[in-house]
N, C-alpha and C positions, 0 to 999 in steps of 0.2 A: 434894481434888480439887475442878472447879470445876461445876457443874452450867450446863446449857444445855437453854433454851427456843425451840426454832427456831434454833436458833445464836445467839439473845440470852441474851447473861448479863448483865443490870443490876446484879443483885445480887450479889459474888461471894460463895462459903462455903467459902474455903481455907482452911486452918488460916492464922491470922496472929500470929507472934509479937512482942516485941519488937525486933528487927532487922530484921524484914522487911514490907514494904506489902502485894504481892499476888503470892504462889507460883502459877506455873503451868506445871502438869505436861506435857511436850509431849507425850508419850503419849497424853494423854488430850484431846487437840485433836482433834477431829472434822473430816471431810473438808470438810465444810461451812463451818469456821471456828467460831470465837465474834466475839460483837460485846459487846465492853466499854463498858456506859456509867458514864461521869465525873461524878459528881455531887455535890458536898459535902455532902450528906447520908450518905454512906458515910465510915465511919470510915479506913477503908485511906488515900481519898482527902484525906480533912482530914490524915491525916500527910505526904500529899505538900507541904502548903501549911506544916507546920511543920516541918518538914527542909529543906525548899525555898528558905525566906525566915526563916530564924532573928531573922534583924534586923531584919524590915518589921513593920508593924503587920496582922497577921495575920488580927485579929479583924475579922468582915465580910467580909472578902476569899471569893474562891471559884474555883473550878474548875469546867467542866466539857465535856464533851466526847464523841465517839464514836471508839473503835479499833477494830479489825480485827484480829483474829489467825488468821492459817494457817499451815498445815504442811505442806510436800511433802518428803518420803524428810527428814527429820529437818533440814531447813531452814525456820526459822519466817520469814513476813513480818508486819510489823505496820506501819497504816496507819491515816492518820486523822488528827483536829484536834482542838485542845486551846485553850480560851479561859479566859482568866485575870482575875481582875479583884484588883486590890490597892490596900491605900490606905498607901505609904510616905508618910515626908515628904522635902518637897523638899530638893536638897540645896544650893541658896540659900539658901531664909528658911527652911526647918526648918518648915513647917507639910505638916500631912498633906493630902494629897489624891487623887482616883480617877486611878488608871494600869490599862488594859487593854492587852490584847495577846493575837493569835493566834500558837500554833505550830503547824506543822506538821510530823504525826508520821511518818516514813518511815524504816524501818530492816529490816535482814535479819541473824537470827540465825543462827548456825550451831552446830553441837557442838565441841567443844572436842578439834580432833586435825589433824594435819597431811595436807592435803588433796591433795596430790599423790597421784592415783591410787594406785597400788603400795604408797607411802609410809605410807599412812592407818595408824594408831593412834591409840586410844585413847588418851588422857594420861591419869596419876594428877593427884590434887592437888598442889601444890606441885613440878611440873614447870616448867623455863622453857619457852619455846616462840617459835621463830627466827619471827617473821610474812616470810611471801611478798605483794608487791605485791597481788595478789588477794583477803588478808586483811583487808584494808584498808578494805576494803568493806562488812563485815561485825562483829558483835559475836559473843562468843560464849557460851555458857552449857554449865554442868557439871552431871552428875548428872539428867539428863534434867526440868530444872527452869529455869526463870528469873522475876526477881522484874518484875514489869509495872511497879509503882509506883516501884522506882526507876529505873527507863528513864525514864520517864513525868519523875519529878525532874530528872534528869540533862540532859534536852531541855527543861526550863523553866530551868533555872540558863542553859544558855548561852547563852538567845536573850535572858537579861536587859539591858538598858543597861546600859554603863559608870555614868553617873549617872542619877538621879531627877530628873529637872526640872519643877515644876507647868505651867509656860509658859517659852518662848522668852525671852518679853517680862519674867519676874521677874527682879526688880530685887537680888533678896536683902535681905543684913542689912546695917546699915552697918559698916564695918570697926573705926571708932569705938566706938561707944556701944551697937550690936548692936540698934540699931531694926530693924523690917520696914520694908523702905521700899516696898513694896506697897501699903501701909495708907496711909500719908501722908509727903509729904518729911520728910526728917529736918532737924532744927534744929542737929543739930550740925554748925560750920560745916568739921571736918575728914572731913566724912561721907562715903564711898566706898564705893558700892553693890558688890556682891558680883560682880554680872555685869562690870562694866569693870575691876575686879581680876583675873580670870580668865586 
C-alpha cells in the first residue's frame, strides 16, 4: 500500500519485487487521488530507465516528472508529464550526446471485465477478451492493482525516435575508413559520409 500525505506520494513504499516497478492498489487510492513525484533518486524510477533503455547509456541519465492518479468507480485516470534525459550514441557518428524529451502522460484504466451493461462479468486470469470499440481508449488492470512504473516505461519507449542523431548536420563516419567526419575532413579519397549515404 502506498502512503499519502495530503495526496502527495513522492516516495513510494509499496512492496517492489524483482518483476515489478511500483504496484498501486486501486482500492487504496483516496478520493483526492495520489500525486507521484518521479525522481531518479527513487529505485523504482531508476528501474524504469534500465528496462526502458537497455541498449542506451543510462549512466547519468535521468527521469523526473509528476503524475496524478485518481479513481472514480474503479476507473483509474493517470495524467501528468515526464522529462527524460538520456546519453545515447548517435546512429551516424557513434558518439554519445545529450538527448532530452518530454512525454505527456494521459491514460485511463478499467477493471478487466466486459463493459456492456448487463453483460458485466469479472474475468478470471487467462480468459480471452473480445474488445469492443470503447475498450480501445482504455488499458486494463486485474486483481485490484496495476504497475505504475510499467505503464510509464511503456509510454517512454513508444515516444522514442526511430534513430538517435546528435545533430541534423552530423556527417557520420567515413564509409571507407571509419573516421568521424565531424572532427576533420576525411583524408580517404573514397570517403563517403554516412549522411549522404542514407
